[in-house]
KEDO-971301 format. One line per 3 residues: number of its first residue (from 1); their letters; for each residue x, y, z of N, C-alpha, C. Coordinates in nm, 4 decimals, padded with zeros to 6 digits. Layout:
BEGIN
NUM = A = X,Y,Z,X,Y,Z,X,Y,Z | ... $
***
This chain:
BEGIN
1 = MNE = 08.7785,01.7183,-06.0502,08.7267,01.6117,-05.9876,08.8369,01.5160,-05.9288 | 08.9507,01.5062,-06.0108,09.0415,01.4062,-06.0161,09.1395,01.4644,-05.8933 | 09.1634,01.5925,-05.8950,09.2261,01.6440,-05.7901,09.1609,01.6555,-05.6699 $
4 = LLA = 09.0381,01.6791,-05.6441,08.9811,01.6300,-05.5256,08.9685,01.5359,-05.4711 | 08.9426,01.4193,-05.5426,08.9448,01.2762,-05.4939,09.0931,01.2428,-05.4513 | 09.1977,01.2841,-05.5172,09.3255,01.2511,-05.4686,09.3595,01.3567,-05.3258 $
7 = ELK = 09.3256,01.4607,-05.3364,09.3521,01.4979,-05.2119,09.2755,01.4391,-05.0813 | 09.1292,01.4089,-05.1179,09.0744,01.3324,-04.9958,09.1492,01.2301,-04.9864 | 09.1899,01.1478,-05.0800,09.2646,01.0112,-05.0284,09.3560,01.0518,-04.9590 $
10 = KAH = 09.4458,01.1416,-04.9891,09.5516,01.2057,-04.8734,09.5001,01.2376,-04.7724 | 09.3853,01.2889,-04.7418,09.3374,01.3217,-04.6340,09.2840,01.2069,-04.5420 | 09.2412,01.1114,-04.5950,09.2000,00.9914,-04.5448,09.3007,00.8828,-04.4956 $
13 = ELA = 09.4434,00.8896,-04.5630,09.5435,00.8668,-04.5051,09.6237,00.9044,-04.3931 | 09.5885,01.0519,-04.3781,09.6577,01.1057,-04.2832,09.5609,01.0891,-04.1692 | 09.4596,01.0910,-04.1806,09.3526,01.0808,-04.0639,09.3773,00.9472,-04.0093 $
16 = SQF = 09.3790,00.8506,-04.1070,09.3918,00.7137,-04.0415,09.5212,00.6887,-03.9458 | 09.6058,00.7712,-03.9203,09.7269,00.7723,-03.8117,09.6896,00.8469,-03.6964 | 09.5517,00.8737,-03.7070,09.5055,00.9440,-03.5706,09.3969,00.8479,-03.4819 $
19 = SGG = 09.4112,00.8781,-03.3495,09.3400,00.8086,-03.2717,09.2573,00.8914,-03.1752 | 09.1294,00.8473,-03.1090,09.0899,00.9354,-02.9795,09.0468,01.0733,-03.0241 | 09.0286,01.1437,-02.9283,08.9782,01.2889,-02.9683,08.8055,01.2785,-02.9928 $
22 = YSE = 08.7516,01.4089,-03.0227,08.6098,01.3999,-03.0194,08.6017,01.5157,-03.1431 | 08.4696,01.5281,-03.1903,08.4298,01.6505,-03.2603,08.2815,01.6485,-03.2378 | 08.1944,01.7239,-03.3264,08.0820,01.7393,-03.2920,07.9955,01.6358,-03.3334 $
25 = RFF = 08.0566,01.5715,-03.4568,07.9964,01.4565,-03.5200,08.0600,01.3337,-03.4940 | 08.1750,01.3247,-03.4668,08.2578,01.1901,-03.4300,08.2889,01.1935,-03.2742 | 08.2938,01.0553,-03.2618,08.3371,01.0102,-03.1217,08.4949,00.9908,-03.1044 $
28 = GAE = 08.5555,00.9887,-03.2315,08.6878,00.9660,-03.2355,08.7586,00.9774,-03.3583 | 08.8908,00.9953,-03.3821,08.9659,01.0067,-03.5061,08.9453,00.8746,-03.6082 | 08.9369,00.7441,-03.5292,08.9139,00.6313,-03.6019,08.7430,00.6409,-03.6661 $
31 = EFA = 08.6691,00.6759,-03.5961,08.5384,00.6692,-03.6493,08.5219,00.7943,-03.7838 | 08.6052,00.8997,-03.7587,08.6057,00.9980,-03.8569,08.6874,00.9462,-03.9814 | 08.7974,00.8826,-03.9471,08.8601,00.8187,-04.0678,08.7876,00.7128,-04.1697 $
34 = KAL = 08.6758,00.6239,-04.0872,08.6211,00.5249,-04.1595,08.5343,00.6222,-04.2280 | 08.4400,00.7127,-04.1640,08.3612,00.7689,-04.2591,08.4052,00.8382,-04.3805 | 08.5229,00.9068,-04.3636,08.5886,00.9807,-04.4675,08.6146,00.8628,-04.5608 $
37 = DIA = 08.6601,00.7615,-04.5428,08.6692,00.6563,-04.6554,08.5640,00.6184,-04.7296 | 08.4639,00.5774,-04.6498,08.3132,00.5476,-04.7043,08.2838,00.6637,-04.7895 | 08.3104,00.7857,-04.7607,08.2583,00.9083,-04.8433,08.3365,00.9126,-04.9562 $
40 = VSE = 08.4463,00.9108,-04.9439,08.5549,00.9000,-05.0656,08.5197,00.7960,-05.1768 | 08.4922,00.6677,-05.1318,08.4558,00.5753,-05.2107,08.3165,00.6159,-05.2791 | 08.2335,00.6595,-05.1932,08.0934,00.6903,-05.2677,08.1051,00.8297,-05.3789 $
43 = LEN = 08.1919,00.9074,-05.3457,08.1821,01.0144,-05.4142,08.2915,00.9387,-05.5399 | 08.3438,00.8692,-05.5646,08.4338,00.8277,-05.6786,08.3543,00.7428,-05.7614 | 08.2330,00.6771,-05.6863,08.1300,00.6001,-05.7622,08.0063,00.6808,-05.8130 $
46 = GNN = 08.0453,00.8274,-05.8060,07.9341,00.9099,-05.8460,07.8297,00.9416,-05.7761 | 07.8362,00.9094,-05.6345,07.7298,00.9342,-05.5272,07.7690,01.1052,-05.4778 | 07.7149,01.1852,-05.5532,07.7407,01.3222,-05.4975,07.6861,01.3794,-05.3754 $
49 = VVV = 07.5923,01.2742,-05.3220,07.5201,01.3305,-05.1780,07.6182,01.3445,-05.0836 | 07.7042,01.2798,-05.0989,07.8230,01.2924,-04.9732,07.8846,01.4232,-04.9603 | 07.9025,01.4957,-05.0716,07.9601,01.6006,-05.0724,07.9291,01.7250,-04.9775 $
52 = EDL = 07.8236,01.7159,-04.9207,07.7486,01.8040,-04.8360,07.8327,01.7641,-04.7164 | 07.8212,01.6383,-04.6684,07.8859,01.5956,-04.5399,08.0529,01.6121,-04.5582 | 08.1125,01.5999,-04.6675,08.2561,01.6270,-04.6533,08.2733,01.7728,-04.6504 $
55 = YLW = 08.1802,01.8701,-04.7183,08.2387,02.0157,-04.7012,08.2216,02.0401,-04.5536 | 08.1219,01.9828,-04.4795,08.0889,02.0333,-04.3534,08.2192,01.9610,-04.2668 | 08.2854,01.8482,-04.2865,08.3716,01.7891,-04.2187,08.5241,01.8751,-04.2310 $
58 = FLP = 08.5175,01.9338,-04.3582,08.6487,02.0094,-04.3825,08.6359,02.1620,-04.3523 | 08.5360,02.2094,-04.3357,08.5368,02.3614,-04.3079,08.6321,02.3775,-04.1774 | 08.6715,02.5129,-04.2072,08.7648,02.5401,-04.0617,08.7145,02.5379,-03.9307 $
61 = TSD = 08.7999,02.4761,-03.8444,08.7419,02.4592,-03.7190,08.6275,02.3746,-03.7168 | 08.6297,02.2766,-03.8238,08.5384,02.1490,-03.8011,08.6141,02.0176,-03.7672 | 08.5386,01.9188,-03.8095,08.5839,01.8021,-03.7681,08.7522,01.7689,-03.8128 $
64 = WDD = 08.7860,01.8067,-03.9111,08.8999,01.7642,-03.9585,09.0069,01.8312,-03.8717 | 08.9790,01.9618,-03.8528,09.0652,02.0321,-03.7493,09.0718,01.9901,-03.6275 | 08.9472,01.9423,-03.5612,08.9466,01.8810,-03.4580,09.0372,01.7743,-03.4262 $
67 = FIK = 09.0575,01.6709,-03.5045,09.1351,01.5581,-03.5103,09.2797,01.5714,-03.5568 | 09.3095,01.6437,-03.6620,09.4207,01.6538,-03.7298,09.4958,01.7618,-03.6664 | 09.4266,01.8670,-03.6660,09.4869,01.9948,-03.5963,09.5952,02.0456,-03.7026 $
70 = LEG = 09.7186,02.1079,-03.6476,09.7917,02.1750,-03.7432,09.8756,02.0834,-03.8530 | 09.8997,01.9576,-03.8107,09.9692,01.8702,-03.8803,09.8837,01.8530,-04.0659 | 09.7627,01.8668,-04.0560,09.6791,01.8670,-04.1604,09.6044,01.9977,-04.2041 $
73 = LEL = 09.6615,02.0835,-04.1268,09.6132,02.2345,-04.1994,09.6073,02.2750,-04.3167 | 09.7112,02.2760,-04.3985,09.7162,02.3038,-04.5158,09.6426,02.2276,-04.6324 | 09.6586,02.0855,-04.5875,09.5846,01.9859,-04.6710,09.4429,01.9960,-04.6533 $
76 = GQR = 09.3688,02.0317,-04.5230,09.2455,02.0550,-04.5142,09.2097,02.1763,-04.5696 | 09.2764,02.2783,-04.5983,09.2184,02.4000,-04.6352,09.2205,02.3895,-04.7931 | 09.3240,02.2782,-04.8497,09.3027,02.2624,-05.0067,09.1806,02.1727,-05.0231 $
79 = VSD = 09.1548,02.0756,-04.9242,09.0384,01.9937,-04.9522,08.9207,02.0890,-04.9598 | 08.9035,02.1794,-04.8570,08.7990,02.2538,-04.8226,08.7478,02.3466,-04.9390 | 08.8683,02.4131,-05.0065,08.8782,02.4902,-05.1326,08.8149,02.4040,-05.2638 $
82 = LLA = 08.8614,02.2790,-05.2601,08.8364,02.2266,-05.3865,08.6750,02.1761,-05.3473 | 08.6385,02.1537,-05.2465,08.5019,02.0846,-05.2244,08.4121,02.2085,-05.2529 | 08.4547,02.3364,-05.1689,08.3592,02.4531,-05.2226,08.3448,02.4834,-05.3581 $
85 = EYR = 08.4598,02.4381,-05.4449,08.4477,02.4821,-05.6016,08.3740,02.3719,-05.6789 | 08.3719,02.2421,-05.6279,08.3089,02.1393,-05.6797,08.1481,02.1980,-05.6307 | 08.1069,02.2237,-05.5012,07.9819,02.2528,-05.5023,07.9291,02.3406,-05.5858 $
88 = ANT = 08.0052,02.4585,-05.6238,07.9545,02.5723,-05.6914,07.9450,02.5199,-05.8281 | 08.0027,02.4055,-05.8949,07.9843,02.3843,-06.0066,07.8980,02.2697,-06.0570 | 07.8565,02.1991,-05.9474,07.7459,02.0870,-05.9541,07.5902,02.1407,-05.9121 $
***
């Protein structure tokens, strides 16, 4: 869980540097970064309900890729893998 949270925080930091764009669920990178920040805080506080949203946001060719593109490819894959592992064990 600590590794997942650390990677999600890195992802939020990177996402906060982007603006504009769109995805299936968000109207811009700013909205995505805000939602990601809230979800990370919720997960940190023990609210596992957000795991499903996070999982969907980090799937290949999903929201993360729509906004961050190649710059966050490896980080997004690590987060996706960690979320899949976390989901399988909870």
